[in-house]
Each structure stands twice: as structure tokens, then as C-alpha cells.
C-alpha positions in Angstrom: 0.0 0.0 -0.1 3.0 2.4 0.6 3.9 2.1 -3.0 0.4 3.0 -4.3 0.2 6.0 -6.5 -2.7 7.3 -4.4 -0.4 7.4 -1.3 2.3 8.9 -3.3 0.1 11.7 -3.8 -1.7 11.8 -0.6 1.0 11.4 1.9 3.3 14.2 0.6 0.4 16.6 0.4 -1.0 15.7 3.8 2.6 15.9 5.4 3.1 19.3 3.7 -0.2 20.7 4.9 0.2 19.1 8.3 3.8 20.7 8.7 2.5 24.0 7.4 -0.4 24.1 9.8 1.6 23.0 12.9 4.2 25.7 12.1 1.3 28.3 11.8 -0.1 27.0 15.1 3.3 27.4 16.8 3.9 30.8 15.3 0.2 32.0 16.2 0.7 30.7 19.8 4.0 32.4 20.3 2.6 35.6 18.9 -0.7 35.5 20.8 1.2 34.8 23.9 3.5 37.9 23.5 0.4 40.0 22.5 -1.5 38.7 25.5 1.4 39.4 27.9 1.9 42.8 26.3 -1.7 43.5 26.6 -1.7 42.7 30.3 1.3 44.8 30.7 -0.2 47.7 29.0 -3.4 47.3 30.9 -1.7 47.2 34.3 0.5 50.2 33.2 -2.4 52.2 32.4 -4.3 51.3 35.6 -1.1 52.2 37.5 -0.6 55.5 35.8 -4.2 56.4 36.5 -4.0 55.5 40.2 -0.8 57.3 40.5 -2.4 60.4 39.1 -5.3 60.3 41.6 -3.6 59.4 44.8 -2.1 62.2 47.1 1.1 63.3 45.6 3.1 63.1 48.9 2.6 60.0 50.9 4.6 61.4 53.7 2.3 64.3 54.2 0.4 64.0 57.7 -3.3 63.8 57.4 -3.3 62.4 53.8 -6.0 60.2 52.7 -6.0 56.6 54.2 -4.0 54.7 51.4 -5.0 51.3 52.8 -8.6 52.0 52.2 -7.9 53.6 48.9 -5.9 50.4 47.9 -8.8 48.2 48.7 -11.2 50.3 46.8 -9.1 50.3 43.7 -8.5 46.5 44.0 -12.2 45.8 44.2 -12.8 47.9 41.1 -10.0 46.5 39.0 -9.7 43.0 40.3 -6.1 43.5 40.7 -3.8 43.7 43.7 -2.9 47.4 44.6 0.0 48.5 46.8 1.4 51.9 47.8 4.9 52.6 49.1 6.5 55.6 50.6 9.9 56.9 49.4 11.6 54.9 51.9 10.1 51.5 50.6 7.5 51.1 53.4 4.2 49.7 52.6 1.6 52.5 53.3 -1.3 50.7 51.5 -2.1 47.2 50.6 -5.1 45.5 49.3 -4.1 42.0 49.8 -2.6 42.1 53.5 -2.2 44.4 56.3 0.6 47.0 55.6 1.8 46.6 59.3 2.9 42.9 58.7 4.7 43.6 55.6 8.5 44.1 55.3 10.1 47.0 53.7 10.0 46.7 49.9 12.9 48.7 48.9 14.9 45.8 47.9 12.3 44.7 45.4 13.3 45.4 41.9 9.9 47.1 40.7 9.9 49.4 43.8 13.7 50.3 43.5 13.1 51.2 39.7 10.0 53.2 40.5 11.7 55.1 43.2 14.4 55.9 40.9 11.7 57.4 38.6 11.3 54.6 36.0 8.2 52.5 35.4 8.8 48.9 36.2 7.6 45.6 34.9 8.6 42.4 36.8 7.6 38.8 37.1 8.8 37.2 40.2 7.6 35.1 43.2 5.5 36.9 45.9 6.5 36.1 49.4 3.2 37.4 50.8 1.0 35.5 48.5 3.2 32.4 47.9 2.8 32.5 44.0 4.2 34.0 40.8 3.0 37.5 40.2 3.3 40.1 37.3 4.2 43.5 38.9 3.9 47.0 37.3 5.1 49.9 39.4 5.0 53.7 38.6 6.5 56.5 40.5 4.3 59.1 42.5 6.0 62.5 42.2 5.6 65.8 44.0 7.4 68.8 43.0 9.7 67.0 40.7 10.7 64.4 43.3 9.5 60.9 43.7 7.5 60.7 46.9 6.1 57.2 46.6 5.2 54.2 44.4 1.9 52.9 43.1 2.1 49.2 42.2 -0.5 46.9 40.6 0.0 43.2 40.3 -1.9 39.9 39.1 -1.3 36.3 39.7 0.7 34.7 36.8 -1.4 31.5 36.9 -4.4 33.5 35.9 -2.5 34.8 32.9 -1.2 31.3 32.2 -4.7 29.6 32.4 -6.0 32.1 29.9 -3.0 31.4 27.7 -3.7 27.8 27.8 -7.3 28.2 26.8 -6.3 30.5 23.9 -3.6 27.9 22.8 -6.2 25.0 23.1 -8.4 26.7 20.7 -5.8 27.5 18.3 -4.7 23.9 18.3 -8.3 22.7 17.9 -8.6 24.9 14.7 -5.3 23.6 13.4 -6.3 19.9 13.9 -9.7 20.7 12.1 -7.9 22.3 9.2 -5.5 19.3 8.8 -8.4 17.0 8.9 -10.1 18.9 6.1 -6.8 19.0 4.3 -6.6 15.2 4.6 -10.1 14.7 3.4 -9.7 17.0 0.5 -6.4 15.5 -0.6 -7.7 12.0 -0.4 -10.6 12.9 -2.6 -8.4 14.6 -5.2 -6.0 11.6 -5.1 -8.8 9.2 -5.7 -10.2 11.1 -8.6 -6.7 10.9 -10.2 -5.9 7.4 -9.4 -9.2 5.8 -10.0 -8.9 5.5 -13.8 -5.3 4.5 -13.4 -6.3 1.8 -11.0 -8.9 0.6 -13.6 -6.3 0.4 -16.3 -4.0 -1.4 -14.0 -6.7 -4.0 -13.3 -7.4 -4.4 -17.0 -3.5 -4.8 -17.6 -3.6 -7.6 -15.0 -6.3 -9.5 -16.6 -4.5 -9.2 -20.0 -1.2 -10.6 -18.2 -3.3 -13.5 -16.9 -4.6 -14.3 -20.5 -8.2 -12.8 -20.3 -9.9 -10.0 -22.0 -13.3 -10.1 -20.3 -14.5 -7.0 -18.7 -11.8 -4.7 -20.2 -12.1 -1.0 -20.1 -14.3 0.9 -22.7 -12.6 4.4 -23.5 -15.0 7.0 -22.0 -12.5 9.9 -21.8 -10.9 12.1 -24.4 -7.5 12.6 -22.6 -4.5 10.5 -22.5 -6.0 7.9 -20.3 -8.9 7.3 -22.7 -6.3 6.8 -25.5 -4.5 4.3 -23.3 -7.6 2.4 -22.7 -8.4 2.1 -26.4 -5.0 1.0 -27.2 -5.0 -1.7 -24.3 -8.3 -3.0 -25.5 -6.9 -3.5 -29.1 -3.7 -5.2 -27.8 -5.8 -7.6 -25.7 -7.9 -8.7 -28.5 -4.9 -9.3 -30.9 -2.8 -11.3 -28.3 -5.6 -13.4 -26.7 -5.0 -16.5 -28.8 -1.2 -16.3 -28.7 -1.2 -15.8 -24.9 -3.6 -18.7 -24.4 -1.5 -21.2 -26.4 1.8 -20.0 -24.9 0.6 -20.2 -21.3 -0.8 -23.7 -21.9 2.6 -25.0 -23.2 4.5 -23.1 -20.7 2.4 -24.6 -17.8 3.1 -28.1 -19.1 6.8 -27.5 -19.4 7.1 -26.0 -15.9 5.0 -28.8 -14.3 7.2 -31.3 -15.9 10.7 -29.6 -15.1 9.8 -28.4 -11.5 8.7 -31.9 -10.4 11.9 -33.6 -11.8 14.5 -34.7 -9.2 17.1 -34.8 -11.9 18.6 -31.5 -12.9 18.0 -30.3 -16.6 19.8 -27.6 -18.6 19.2 -26.7 -22.1 21.8 -24.5 -24.2 21.2 -23.0 -27.6 23.5 -22.8 -30.6 25.2 -19.8 -29.1 26.2 -21.8 -26.0 23.8 -19.7 -23.8 21.5 -21.4 -21.3 17.8 -21.1 -22.4 16.2 -23.2 -19.7 17.2 -24.6 -16.3 15.0 -26.5 -13.7 15.1 -26.0 -9.9 16.9 -29.2 -9.4 19.8 -28.2 -11.5 19.8 -24.6 -9.9 20.1 -26.4 -6.5 22.8 -28.8 -7.7 25.0 -25.9 -8.9 24.0 -23.4 -6.1 22.4 -21.0 -8.7 20.0 -18.4 -7.7 16.5 -18.9 -9.0 16.0 -17.4 -12.5 19.5 -16.0 -12.9 21.0 -18.5 -15.3 19.0 -18.1 -18.5 21.2 -16.0 -20.9 24.4 -16.9 -19.3 27.0 -19.2 -21.0 27.0 -22.9 -20.3 30.6 -22.8 -19.1 29.6 -20.0 -16.5 26.7 -21.9 -15.1 28.1 -25.4 -14.6 31.7 -24.4 -13.8 33.2 -28.0 -14.1 35.7 -28.9 -16.8 34.6 -32.5 -17.0 31.0 -31.6 -17.7 32.1 -28.9 -20.1 34.1 -31.4 -22.0 31.1 -33.9 -22.0 28.8 -31.3 -23.4 31.4 -30.2 -26.1 31.9 -33.8 -27.1 28.1 -34.1 -27.7 28.0 -30.9 -29.7 30.9 -32.4 -31.9 29.5 -36.1 -32.3 25.8 -35.2 -32.3 25.5 -38.4 -30.1 24.5 -39.0 -26.5 27.3 -38.9 -24.0 27.4 -40.1 -20.3 29.9 -39.9 -17.6 30.0 -40.2 -13.7 32.0 -37.5 -11.7 32.5 -36.5 -8.2 32.0 -32.8 -7.3 34.9 -32.6 -4.8 33.6 -29.4 -3.0 30.3 -31.0 -2.1 31.4 -34.6 -2.1 28.5 -35.4 -4.6 28.6 -38.3 -7.2 26.8 -37.1 -10.3 25.8 -39.0 -13.6 25.7 -36.6 -16.5 24.0 -37.3 -19.8 24.3 -35.0 -22.8 21.9 -35.3 -25.6 21.7 -33.3 -29.0 18.4 -31.5 -29.8 19.2 -30.9 -33.3 16.0 -32.6 -34.7 13.7 -30.1 -32.7 16.0 -27.3 -31.7 19.0 -26.9 -34.2 22.2 -26.3 -32.4 20.6 -27.0 -29.0 21.9 -29.6 -26.4 20.4 -30.9 -23.2 22.4 -32.0 -20.1 20.6 -34.2 -17.5 22.3 -34.6 -14.1 21.3 -37.6 -11.7 22.5 -37.3 -8.1 23.9 -40.7 -7.3 25.4 -39.5 -3.9 23.0 -41.2 -1.7 23.2 -44.5 -3.5 27.1 -44.4 -3.3 27.2 -43.4 0.3 24.8 -46.1 1.2 27.0 -48.6 -0.6 30.1 -47.3 1.1 28.3 -47.4 4.6 27.1 -50.9 3.9 30.6 -52.1 2.8 32.3 -50.4 5.7 29.8 -51.7 8.3 30.2 -55.3 7.1 33.8 -54.9 7.1 34.1 -53.3 10.6 31.6 -55.8 12.1 33.4 -58.8 10.5 36.7 -57.4 12.0 35.2 -56.9 15.4 33.6 -60.2 15.6 36.5 -62.2 14.2 38.9 -61.6 17.1 36.6 -62.7 20.0 35.2 -65.7 17.9 38.8 -66.8 17.0 39.7 -66.6 20.5 36.8 -68.6 21.5 37.4 -71.2 18.9 41.0 -71.6 20.2 39.9 -72.0 23.7 37.2 -74.5 23.0 39.7 -76.5 20.9 42.2 -76.3 23.8 39.6 -77.6 26.2 38.6 -80.5 23.7 42.3 -81.5 23.4 42.6 -82.4 27.1 42.5 -79.1 29.1 39.2 -80.3 30.7 41.4 -83.0 32.6 43.2 -80.0 34.2 40.8 -78.2 36.4 42.9 -75.0 37.1 43.6 -74.6 33.5 40.0 -75.4 32.4 38.9 -72.6 34.8 41.4 -70.2 33.5 40.2 -71.0 29.9 36.5 -70.7 30.9 37.2 -67.3 32.5 38.9 -66.1 29.2 35.9 -67.4 27.3 33.6 -65.5 29.6 35.6 -62.4 28.8 35.3 -62.9 25.1 31.5 -63.5 25.4 31.3 -60.2 27.5 33.3 -58.5 24.7 30.7 -59.7 22.1 27.6 -58.9 24.3 29.1 -55.3 24.7 29.6 -55.0 21.0 25.9 -56.1 20.4 24.6 -53.8 23.0 26.5 -50.7 21.7 25.4 -51.5 18.1 21.8 -51.6 19.2 22.2 -48.6 21.3 23.8 -46.7 18.3 21.0 -48.0 16.0 18.3 -46.7 18.4 20.1 -43.3 18.7 20.5 -42.9 15.0 16.8 -43.8 14.4 15.6 -41.4 17.0 14.0 -44.0 19.1 15.9 -43.2 22.3 13.5 -41.0 24.4 15.3 -38.0 25.9 14.0 -36.5 29.2 15.6 -33.1 28.6 15.4 -30.8 31.6 17.4 -27.8 32.9 20.6 -29.3 34.8 23.4 -27.5 36.5 26.7 -28.6 34.7 28.3 -29.7 38.1 25.3 -32.1 38.5 26.2 -33.7 35.1 30.0 -33.9 35.9 30.0 -35.2 39.6 28.3 -38.6 38.9 30.6 -39.3 36.0 33.9 -38.3 37.8 32.9 -40.4 40.9 32.0 -43.3 38.7 35.3 -43.3 36.9 37.5 -42.1 39.9 38.4 -45.6 41.1 39.4 -46.8 37.7 41.7 -43.6 37.3 43.3 -44.3 40.6 43.9 -48.0 39.7 45.6 -46.7 36.5 47.8 -44.3 38.5 46.2 -41.1 37.1 45.1 -38.0 38.8 41.5 -37.0 38.0 40.8 -33.4 38.5 37.4 -31.7 38.2 37.2 -27.9 37.5 33.6 -26.5 37.5 32.1 -23.5 39.0 28.9 -23.7 40.9 27.3 -20.6 39.3 27.4 -21.8 35.6 24.2 -21.4 33.8 22.0 -24.7 33.7 21.9 -26.6 30.4 19.1 -28.6 28.6 20.0 -32.1 29.0 18.9 -35.7 29.8 21.2 -36.2 32.8 21.5 -40.0 32.5 22.3 -39.9 28.8 24.9 -37.2 29.1 26.5 -39.1 32.0 27.1 -41.9 29.6 28.8 -39.6 27.2 31.0 -38.3 29.9 31.9 -41.8 31.1 32.6 -42.8 27.5 35.0 -39.9 27.1 36.6 -40.3 30.6 37.1 -44.0 29.9 38.7 -43.2 26.6 41.1 -40.7 28.4 42.0 -43.3 31.1 42.8 -45.9 28.5 45.3 -43.8 26.5 47.1 -42.0 29.4 50.2 -43.4 31.0 50.5 -43.9 34.9 51.5 -40.6 36.5 49.3 -38.6 34.0 46.4 -36.2 34.7 42.9 -36.0 33.5 41.2 -32.7 33.9 37.3 -32.3 33.4 35.9 -28.9 33.3 33.1 -26.7 32.0 32.7 -23.1 31.0 30.2 -20.7 29.4 30.5 -19.8 25.7 27.8 -17.4 24.3 24.6 -19.3 24.5 26.2 -22.7 25.3 28.2 -24.3 28.0 31.3 -26.1 26.8 32.5 -29.3 28.6 36.1 -30.4 28.1 38.0 -33.7 29.0 41.7 -33.0 28.8 44.3 -35.8 29.2 48.2 -36.0 29.1 48.1 -39.2 27.1 49.5 -40.4 23.9 47.7 -37.9 21.7 46.0 -38.5 18.2 47.7 -37.9 14.9 46.4 -35.2 12.6 45.5 -37.8 10.0 43.3 -39.8 12.4 41.7 -36.8 14.2 38.9 -36.1 11.8 37.8 -39.8 11.8 37.8 -40.6 15.6 34.1 -40.2 16.0 33.4 -42.8 13.2 32.0 -46.1 14.3 34.5 -48.8 14.7 37.4 -46.4 14.0 40.5 -46.8 16.2 43.2 -44.2 15.8 46.0 -46.6 16.7 44.9 -50.3 16.7 48.3 -51.4 18.1 47.7 -49.4 21.2 44.0 -49.4 21.3 43.6 -52.2 23.7 40.2 -53.4 24.3 37.0 -51.7 23.2 34.5 -51.8 20.2 35.4 -48.6 18.6 31.7 -47.4 19.1 32.1 -45.3 22.3 33.0 -42.0 20.7 30.4 -42.6 18.0 27.8 -43.0 20.5 28.9 -39.8 22.3 28.8 -37.8 19.0 25.2 -39.0 18.3 24.0 -38.4 21.8 25.4 -34.9 21.9 24.0 -34.0 18.5 20.6 -35.4 19.6 20.7 -32.7 22.4 21.4 -30.1 19.7 25.0 -29.7 20.7 28.3 -30.4 19.0 31.4 -32.5 19.8 35.1 -32.1 18.7 38.5 -32.8 19.8 41.9 -31.2 19.7 45.1 -33.4 19.9 48.9 -33.7 19.2 50.8 -36.9 19.2 52.7 -37.4 22.5 51.1 -34.3 24.1 47.7 -35.6 25.0 44.2 -34.9 23.8 41.2 -32.6 24.7 37.7 -33.6 23.9 34.9 -30.9 23.9 31.2 -30.9 23.6 28.7 -28.2 24.0 25.1 -28.0 25.3 22.5 -25.2 25.1 22.1 -23.0 28.1 18.6 -23.4 29.6 18.0 -19.6 30.4 18.5 -18.5 26.7 16.0 -21.2 25.3 13.0 -20.4 27.5 
């Protein structure tokens, strides 16, 4: 609506009128205020001069008229406060109080100026009436000398209340004038915009391929001529537009629903058509590729070579490539369209990444499971054969072999349990009871659980966690499992006499947990893969374990919306980190 032509006319005019009226209101208010104050000043000054001319000329003459009575008479007639002062500043007549209780007013500025022979105009606070007053004082002379002062005053709040009423009236008139200007401007804008709006609606109907209800030219000006031309154009293009829209809708429906990317280039090697799947594959903005060169759009030399080979041979060409930046496996097919579009070629891109990765995952999984099962099964086989060959006749040896068999069975059981646990986590079937938990309440159980194992291995286990850290959103039981896995990993790869430090600290909207050891460390080649299932950084020193602990930890942390990573250097130990969201910042 803000971009409507009506509002582009109305808003500036209304703004201009409003600004003008407000400026006029401010100007009139200030002028009326000065004028009103000046009128009050002139009025008081005239009254003061009149009184000064009528009172006795010498206030110090014995037997003069009672000035207190005279002040009260004038005050009742003029509705103003009247005060008389002698040449020494003593109050000799006062309408608002008894002269006997009033102080000498010689220090008052208006009295001092009047005794000096000048008419005085002062606004100040009255100690007698306890309010702001407007004072006018004139000298009373006798024989060329000032013998007294006649002073008139009114409360300033009376003047202010009348000024407020006057300003309110001016503001009301201003608002009414603005309202009238808004109504008038809106009516004028509507009269200008209405025919343009009708033309716009007619143009919209033409754009959609319809001509019903078009405008009839009923004006003799430029708008009427435009209406006539618009009707003629609609009638001429009706058939063409209908046919084009039908074909375009069919093509768009087909291409937009295709999961394979499609690009068509003309004989000038410019892209003429590209579907959303291809735009997404090559990270192109919507509707920005048509008109650009094919080389600029696909930006891959193998695909360009495939396309040029198709142009040269006029035969279909196929290749499978890997886009190294995205790790995508793409099957590209180039087809010549000479039969229907001379010089044009079409490229079809099929994303085989998911199939390739599934195949790699399946192959790696079978290989890893086979490897992990082969060792305990081979050991069990050897133990059983030993028992069958006569070890059963030696009870101590038989018990020893049975104990080793039990250990191998425990290893197999742990492997199966961890595989099932990892499967449940990856499938999202593990229910998480996420609640706000203090970081220390997550760390303490895991540390106490692993403390004995660390002491038995000759390691120092140190917990560093402040009590006032923000709470995190976590399933306490599941996160204890993560911490135990990481601590167990640190204990296993740290030599006796080493140290394991576990800590937590806030970072932005998260809390970061760290498990740092002084162990053997991890090489830079192995570090990116340590969270893969079954992956062991150094199989010669890995000892027991299934290779699933870190993978389970990663999936559990990610299920909490956090992230996990590690930093390490061979021979200098490792530090594993994971983060959890703060509870306070996610409410």
C-alpha cells in the first residue's frame, strides 16, 4: 500500500499541509502569547498610571487620605492587587494584606526602579501570596521628586490559564484544518488514481490471459487513448497468450517436479532453460541462469568436455563424476536436440550420492563388524579346541580358559549392546528427558564413577567446574553416559602418573564441557575420523573396546542439539569438547 500511486500523492500533500499548519499553530501561539502578555502589561501600566495620578502626591504628608482604604477600593474595582509605598520603601497601603505585617519593599526590583523615577515591569515570586506575580510599578511625584510608588499586580497563573485556553482553541482549529486537508487531498488523489487503477486491473487481466471486462474508453484525454490501445492489444494477443501459457504450464510442471537436473543450451552456448533441481545442484539463484553461458553456469571442466563432445559428435554422452567441493557423485548425460531445436543440447544430471554413500556405509559396516567379531570368535574357537584336546582334565587350566571365554563373550555382548544402542540413537528411538540441569550435577556422577578406575591406573582425576554456571538443557542419564565414555577413553590412553582434567565453562548461549588428558595423543590424520563407528586411531595401542564409544557420544550430543570435537597432538595428550545449550537462553 505504501507504494500505491494514491498514497504517493496523498502522503506528501498531507505531510506538507500538516507541517504548515503546525508551524502556523506554533507561530500563532507564540505571537498570541506575546500579544496577550503585552496587553496585560499595557493594561496594568495604564491602571497604575491612572491610580498614581489620583492618589495624594506626597505619601509622607500628615493627614493624607487613608492609603490602605484607597488600595482596597481600587483593588475591588480593577480586580487587581494594589500596593502603595513611601519613598523609603515602607508599605503604606495594601489590598491583599495588612501593611503593618509587611516588610520594607525597598529591595524589590520594581519598587527600586519606580523610586528611581522609572516605570517597572517584573515577574517574580511573591513572598506574601506565595505565588508567581506580574508586577507593574509607577512613581508618584511631588514637586519633581518621587515621593512614593503605586504598584499593581496580578497572579501569573491567571494569565497562564487564559493563555492555555487560547492555545487550546488555536490547536483545535489547526487539527480541524488538517483533517479537512486530509479529506480533500484523499478525494483529489482518488479522482486521479481511480482511472489508473482501472487500467492497472485491466492490464492484470491481460497478463493472466483474459480479455473479459476490459475498459471501454470513456475519456478524451491520454488515459482514454491508453484504454483504447490496451483493448486492441488484448484482442490481438488473446490467442497467442492462451497457447503460450498452456505450453509453458506443461513444461514448468514437468521440469519443476523432476528430481534430476536439466539444462538446455542453444547454438550460441547460452542457457535457455534450467529447472530447480539443476539450480540447487550448482548453487544458482533462481531465474538468474538463462542468458548466461553454459561454461559459466556449470563451472566444471569434465561436464564442459562432455557437453562439447556431444556437440561435436551429435551423439549422447554419459559420464559419472564427483564434485569434490560438495562430495557429490553425479551421472551426467548430454543429448543433442538438433531434430527439434537446431544447435541446442540438453544436459541431464542424476544425483547418485545417496546410493554411493549407502553402498560405502554398507561395505564399511560389514567390514568393521566382521573385523570386530573375528577376534573374539577366533579366541573362543581356540579356547574350545584347547579344552577339547585335554585341558578339561586339568581343572585349574580349564577354569582359566573358561574365564577367558567368559571375557570374550562379554566383549561380544558389549559389541551387540553398543550396536543396538547406536542404532536406536540414529533412528531417533531413544527418548530424551531433557530438563534444565546444572553442569556440576552432570560432571560429579561421571567423575565419581570413573575415579576408582583412574586411581587404579595411577592417574590424577581433577574436576574444575564453577557452581554458578548457567544450567543446560540435557538428559542427565544420557549425558553421564557420554562423559563416562570420554573419561574411559582418556584413562585408557594416558600413561600412569598422568592427569585428566574435566571442566565446564560458558560460551555465548552454550556451556562447553572439556575432558583433557596428558596421554599419547592422536595424529592429525586420524583426528577427523575418531568419531566414526569402529574407527580406532591406533589399533596397536587401542587395547580393548569396540570402537563405538566416541560414535555413541557424538550421536547423543547431536541429539541434544550440541556439537562435539577434539584437539590433539601426538605425545602431548588430547582434549575432547562438547557443548550443550544454556537453559536460560532457550526459554
